C-alpha positions in Angstrom: 5.9 28.2 66.7 5.3 29.3 70.1 6.0 27.6 72.9 2.7 25.8 74.6 3.2 24.0 78.0 2.6 20.4 78.1 2.4 19.0 81.6 2.6 15.6 82.4 1.0 13.9 85.2 3.1 10.6 86.5 0.4 10.1 88.9 -2.1 8.7 86.3 -2.6 5.0 83.8 -2.9 7.0 81.1 0.6 6.8 78.9 2.8 9.8 78.6 2.2 10.1 74.8 -1.3 10.1 75.1 -0.8 12.8 77.6 1.5 15.0 74.6 -1.3 13.9 72.3 -4.4 15.2 74.1 -3.0 18.1 75.5 -1.1 19.0 71.9 -4.5 18.1 70.1 -6.9 20.0 72.6 -4.2 23.2 71.4 -5.2 22.8 67.8 -8.9 22.7 68.5 -9.0 25.4 70.6 -6.6 27.5 67.6 -4.0 28.3 70.5 -2.2 26.3 67.9 -3.5 27.7 64.5 -3.1 26.1 61.2 0.0 26.5 59.4 1.6 25.9 63.0 4.7 24.2 63.1 5.5 22.4 66.0 8.4 21.8 67.7 10.9 19.1 66.8 10.3 15.6 68.2 14.1 15.9 70.0 13.7 19.0 71.5 10.0 18.1 72.8 11.4 15.0 74.5 14.3 16.6 76.1 12.5 19.7 77.5 9.8 17.0 79.3 12.3 14.5 79.9 10.6 11.4 77.9 12.4 9.6 75.2 11.6 10.6 71.4 9.8 7.7 70.6 7.2 8.8 73.0 6.9 12.3 71.1 7.0 10.8 67.6 4.1 8.6 69.0 2.1 11.7 70.2 3.1 13.6 66.4 2.2 9.9 64.4 -0.9 10.2 66.2 -1.8 13.4 65.8 -0.9 12.7 62.3 -2.9 9.8 61.2 -6.1 11.8 62.5 -5.4 14.9 60.7 -4.4 17.2 63.2 -1.1 18.1 61.9 1.0 17.1 58.7 4.4 16.0 58.1 7.2 17.5 55.6 10.3 15.6 55.7 13.1 17.7 56.6 10.8 20.0 57.8 8.8 19.2 60.8 5.2 18.9 61.2 2.6 21.2 60.9 -1.0 22.1 62.0 -3.3 21.2 59.0 -6.5 22.9 58.5 -8.9 21.3 61.3 -12.4 22.1 59.8 -13.3 18.8 57.4 -12.2 16.9 60.6 -15.3 18.1 62.7 -17.8 19.0 59.2 -20.5 16.4 59.0 -20.1 13.8 56.8 
């Protein structure tokens, strides 16, 4: 995955995992992270943002639960086709 910049704001009440989740979600919606893109590892992102790995894992799990990414055991997280998320029921 090409590296998109995630910026955490320590001066807001929003939990850091939500800030990470929202920025990645918005990048996916805008197409900056297209279908099939691999997200950086939770370990790498946690180190680069100076947060705990659990913080990043919570953000990735939220993305997964909403259908933005898919977890592949032993491989990582990949962006999914999001057209069905926004299609009218």
